N, C-alpha and C positions, 0 to 999 in steps of 0.2 A: 504494500500500500504506500502511495506517495502522498505526503501532506504538502499542500500549497498554501502560500500566504497571500492574502489580498493586498494589493499595493496601489498607491495613487499614481494614475497615469493621466496627466493633464487635469481636466475637470472630472474625470471618470475614475472608477475603481476597476482594476483588472487583475488577472492572474497571469503570471509568466510561467509558461510550460517548459520544463527542463528538456534538454536535448534528447534524452532517452525516451521521454514520453512522445515527443514529436516524431522520433524515428519509429516507434511502435505504431503510431497512427498514420505514418507515412505523410506527414504534414510538413509544409514549408511556409515561409513568410508569404502572406497574401492569400493562402488557401482559406476556404470557408469551413467553419466548424458548426455543425447543427446541434442545437440543444433541444432535447425531447423530455417532456415531463414523464416520469415513471412512478409507479406506486411507492417505491422506496426513496425517491429523490429525483435526480435528473440524469440523463445520459448525454455525453458529448461524443459525437461521431463525425467523421469526415464524410459519411455517406448520407445522402438525402433520404430520410425515411419514407417520403412520399413517392420516391422514384420506383420502388418495387411495385407499388400499387398501379402506377401508370404503365409500367412494363407489362403487368398481367392483363390490363385492359387492352393494350395493343395486341398481345398474344391471342386473346379471345376474339378480337376483331379479325385478325388474320386467319384464325381457324374458321370463323363463320363465313368469310369470303374467300376461302382457299381456292375454289374453282375460278373465281374472277381474277385473282392474282396470277394463277397459272396461265390463263388466257392472255393476260396483259404481258406476261414475260415472254411470250412467243414472238 
């Protein structure tokens, strides 16, 4: 477990992530970090939690119109 300290950054308060945490999350300066409310607190992840839902909707659409996509591919 890593303990992080809140620090003043300009007019805001922030957390500085250590290099090992950035490496584990495969994050670099300028990357986006998504915050999701969880039953036991929050989750920080570099992956957009809504993306999987959008991907599944796209897959369903492609399955439904499979024949149309095949005809268009010819």
